[in-house]
N, CA, C and O of each residue as an XYZ file, in Angstrom:
332
protein
N     193.771    201.027     88.380
C     194.884    200.604     89.196
C     195.979    200.022     88.326
O     195.710    199.409     87.293
N     197.194    200.216     88.745
C     198.345    199.612     88.084
C     199.175    198.916     89.160
O     200.218    199.420     89.575
N     198.688    197.722     89.619
C     199.365    197.059     90.738
C     200.728    196.507     90.347
O     200.999    196.227     89.179
N     201.577    196.359     91.358
C     202.896    195.749     91.185
C     202.721    194.288     90.758
O     201.829    193.597     91.251
N     203.571    193.825     89.843
C     203.501    192.425     89.388
C     203.789    191.494     90.560
O     204.683    191.747     91.368
N     203.022    190.422     90.638
C     203.200    189.447     91.701
C     202.827    188.068     91.198
O     202.709    187.855     89.992
N     202.640    187.130     92.115
C     202.360    185.760     91.698
C     200.912    185.522     91.251
O     200.625    184.491     90.642
N     199.994    186.454     91.541
C     198.590    186.234     91.201
C     198.395    186.396     89.695
O     198.691    187.447     89.125
N     197.890    185.329     89.060
C     197.609    185.367     87.628
C     196.185    185.823     87.361
O     195.931    186.584     86.428
N     195.248    185.347     88.195
C     193.852    185.769     88.054
C     193.050    185.343     89.270
O     193.406    184.399     89.974
N     191.958    186.062     89.499
C     191.002    185.655     90.522
C     190.048    184.673     89.850
O     189.446    184.979     88.821
N     189.922    183.509     90.438
C     189.268    182.372     89.817
C     187.795    182.244     90.202
O     187.024    181.601     89.490
N     187.400    182.847     91.318
C     186.001    182.772     91.721
C     185.812    182.950     93.211
O     186.773    182.982     93.980
N     184.551    183.065     93.604
C     184.166    183.180     95.013
C     183.126    182.103     95.288
O     182.128    181.996     94.576
N     183.366    181.305     96.327
C     182.441    180.251     96.737
C     181.982    180.511     98.165
O     182.646    181.204     98.936
N     180.832    179.938     98.497
C     180.356    179.901     99.879
C     180.334    181.278    100.533
O     180.708    181.407    101.698
N     179.903    182.309     99.808
C     179.838    183.668    100.365
C     178.586    183.823    101.219
O     177.477    183.497    100.795
N     178.792    184.327    102.430
C     177.677    184.563    103.350
C     177.871    185.914    104.018
O     178.975    186.257    104.442
N     176.795    186.672    104.107
C     176.796    187.947    104.824
C     176.016    187.712    106.107
O     174.806    187.490    106.074
N     176.714    187.762    107.238
C     176.132    187.305    108.503
C     175.614    188.415    109.394
O     174.885    188.152    110.350
N     175.982    189.664    109.092
C     175.576    190.784    109.930
C     175.667    192.062    109.090
O     176.587    192.194    108.283
N     174.741    192.997    109.260
C     174.811    194.226    108.463
C     176.032    195.085    108.800
O     176.528    195.079    109.926
N     176.498    195.819    107.797
C     177.568    196.806    107.961
C     176.989    198.142    107.517
O     176.414    198.244    106.434
N     177.138    199.161    108.347
C     176.544    200.466    108.076
C     177.618    201.485    107.731
O     178.772    201.329    108.131
N     177.245    202.545    106.979
C     178.218    203.590    106.641
C     178.920    204.117    107.892
O     178.289    204.347    108.924
N     180.228    204.304    107.781
C     181.007    204.813    108.898
C     181.628    203.732    109.776
O     182.504    204.018    110.592
N     181.170    202.479    109.609
C     181.742    201.388    110.397
C     183.124    201.040    109.864
O     183.403    201.218    108.678
N     183.979    200.550    110.734
C     185.306    200.081    110.352
C     185.263    198.568    110.231
O     184.745    197.882    111.112
N     185.809    198.051    109.136
C     185.875    196.603    108.960
C     187.318    196.191    108.696
O     188.145    197.010    108.293
N     187.608    194.921    108.925
C     188.911    194.340    108.629
C     188.710    193.036    107.885
O     187.609    192.484    107.866
N     189.775    192.545    107.273
C     189.703    191.300    106.512
C     190.881    190.407    106.896
O     192.022    190.863    106.969
N     190.590    189.141    107.137
C     191.635    188.158    107.451
C     191.576    187.054    106.394
O     190.525    186.452    106.175
N     192.719    186.790    105.735
C     192.835    185.730    104.744
C     193.584    184.553    105.370
O     194.626    184.744    105.997
N     193.058    183.338    105.203
C     193.718    182.125    105.666
C     193.711    181.125    104.515
O     192.664    180.878    103.916
N     194.872    180.546    104.198
C     194.935    179.543    103.132
C     194.221    178.281    103.617
O     194.558    177.728    104.665
N     193.234    177.835    102.843
C     192.499    176.606    103.156
C     193.068    175.405    102.415
O     193.150    174.303    102.957
N     193.463    175.642    101.153
C     193.891    174.519    100.312
C     194.713    175.049     99.138
O     194.481    176.155     98.648
N     195.682    174.235     98.695
C     196.448    174.530     97.484
C     196.221    173.376     96.511
O     196.330    172.209     96.886
N     195.907    173.708     95.267
C     195.622    172.698     94.253
C     196.601    172.885     93.098
O     196.632    173.943     92.469
N     197.388    171.868     92.825
C     198.370    171.909     91.752
C     197.668    171.849     90.401
O     196.692    171.116     90.243
N     198.151    172.607     89.435
C     197.636    172.579     88.063
C     198.739    172.037     87.156
O     199.887    172.470     87.248
N     198.401    171.113     86.300
C     199.385    170.564     85.365
C     199.635    171.548     84.233
O     198.726    172.254     83.797
N     200.879    171.587     83.762
C     201.215    172.401     82.606
C     200.604    171.754     81.365
O     200.687    170.539     81.181
N     199.988    172.579     80.515
C     199.347    172.069     79.299
C     200.356    171.896     78.166
O     200.141    171.107     77.245
N     201.459    172.645     78.246
C     202.518    172.534     77.249
C     203.832    172.927     77.903
O     203.850    173.401     79.039
N     204.929    172.730     77.185
C     206.256    173.081     77.705
C     206.380    174.585     77.942
O     207.121    175.018     78.824
N     205.653    175.380     77.155
C     205.703    176.849     77.274
C     204.776    177.390     78.360
O     204.849    178.571     78.699
N     203.905    176.540     78.910
C     202.946    176.966     79.924
C     203.649    177.345     81.227
O     204.736    176.849     81.523
N     203.031    178.209     81.985
C     203.537    178.653     83.282
C     203.155    177.627     84.344
O     202.024    177.141     84.349
N     204.084    177.289     85.248
C     203.768    176.422     86.388
C     202.887    177.218     87.342
O     203.265    178.306     87.775
N     201.714    176.680     87.671
C     200.734    177.426     88.455
C     199.879    176.499     89.308
O     199.970    175.276     89.200
N     199.058    177.090     90.146
C     198.129    176.334     90.968
C     197.012    177.229     91.451
O     197.038    178.444     91.255
N     196.034    176.616     92.084
C     194.901    177.350     92.654
C     195.071    177.365     94.166
O     195.342    176.329     94.774
N     194.913    178.537     94.775
C     194.933    178.667     96.225
C     193.531    179.061     96.672
O     192.971    180.047     96.192
N     192.969    178.283     97.596
C     191.665    178.609     98.186
C     191.912    179.318     99.509
O     192.533    178.768    100.418
N     191.415    180.548     99.603
C     191.540    181.345    100.824
C     190.197    181.417    101.541
O     189.164    181.647    100.913
N     190.214    181.221    102.857
C     189.060    181.557    103.683
C     189.178    183.047    103.970
O     190.205    183.500    104.474
N     188.141    183.811    103.654
C     188.138    185.256    103.862
C     187.105    185.578    104.929
O     185.915    185.313    104.763
N     187.579    186.152    106.026
C     186.722    186.537    107.150
C     186.714    188.059    107.230
O     187.746    188.676    107.492
N     185.553    188.661    107.004
C     185.397    190.112    107.139
C     184.760    190.361    108.504
O     183.725    189.781    108.830
N     185.389    191.231    109.300
C     184.905    191.446    110.664
C     184.734    192.941    110.934
O     185.357    193.782    110.287
N     183.879    193.247    111.901
C     183.625    194.646    112.247
C     184.522    195.090    113.401
O     185.390    194.342    113.851
N     184.300    196.321    113.875
C     185.170    196.882    114.918
C     185.080    196.152    116.254
O     185.941    196.333    117.116
N     184.044    195.327    116.435
C     183.938    194.538    117.666
C     184.611    193.174    117.516
O     184.693    192.407    118.475
N     185.100    192.872    116.291
C     185.726    191.576    116.029
C     184.739    190.520    115.570
O     185.120    189.372    115.343
N     183.478    190.893    115.431
C     182.452    189.939    115.015
C     182.438    189.804    113.488
O     182.549    190.797    112.768
N     182.302    188.566    113.004
C     182.259    188.306    111.564
C     180.996    188.894    110.958
O     179.889    188.676    111.452
N     181.188    189.662    109.855
C     180.047    190.234    109.134
C     179.875    189.587    107.766
O     178.803    189.676    107.167
N     180.930    188.934    107.265
C     180.866    188.197    106.003
C     181.977    187.157    105.990
O     183.033    187.337    106.598
N     181.712    186.074    105.285
C     182.705    185.004    105.177
C     182.569    184.380    103.786
O     181.462    184.243    103.264
N     183.691    184.007    103.199
C     183.659    183.430    101.857
C     184.941    182.650    101.600
O     185.905    182.739    102.361
N     184.931    181.888    100.518
C     186.132    181.235    100.016
C     186.460    181.879     98.680
O     185.619    181.914     97.782
N     187.679    182.388     98.544
C     188.123    182.998     97.297
C     189.166    182.088     96.666
O     190.087    181.623     97.337
N     189.013    181.839     95.372
C     189.952    181.010     94.620
C     190.825    181.917     93.766
O     190.316    182.771     93.041
N     192.141    181.731     93.852
C     193.089    182.561     93.128
C     194.093    181.662     92.410
O     194.659    180.747     93.008
N     194.306    181.934     91.121
C     195.347    181.210     90.389
C     196.645    181.946     90.570
O     196.717    183.151     90.332
N     197.694    181.226     90.998
C     198.987    181.849     91.265
C     200.097    181.136     90.502
O     200.033    179.935     90.239
N     201.111    181.916     90.158
C     202.311    181.389     89.519
C     203.178    180.755     90.607
O     203.366    181.343     91.672
N     203.705    179.558     90.343
C     204.593    178.898     91.289
C     205.956    179.588     91.283
O     206.383    180.111     90.254
N     206.632    179.592     92.422
C     207.965    180.159     92.508
C     208.941    179.401     91.610
O     209.730    180.003     90.882
N     208.873    178.080     91.675
C     209.750    177.227     90.863
C     209.061    176.967     89.537
O     207.957    176.423     89.515
N     209.683    177.338     88.442
C     209.082    177.177     87.113
C     209.672    175.990     86.360
O     209.838    176.054     85.142
N     209.991    174.903     87.072
C     210.565    173.697     86.434
C     209.500    172.907     85.727
O     209.792    171.867     85.136
């Protein structure tokens, strides 16, 4: 993949992952991301990028709307303001 440049610097980890219901071949699933928390990161030097960690609640659901997996994903993002 060669994705378009954006604010995501790196995927930082996955916490609290649970698979609550089986998913079978041919099933349709959807994913809903909700921001749970934003954590500011201090710049280590003047040349460092202003950034932070965003914790997303990730809800994977099936065609009936029932949750089949849930997790927290941590993503390091570049801040819009680079002061």
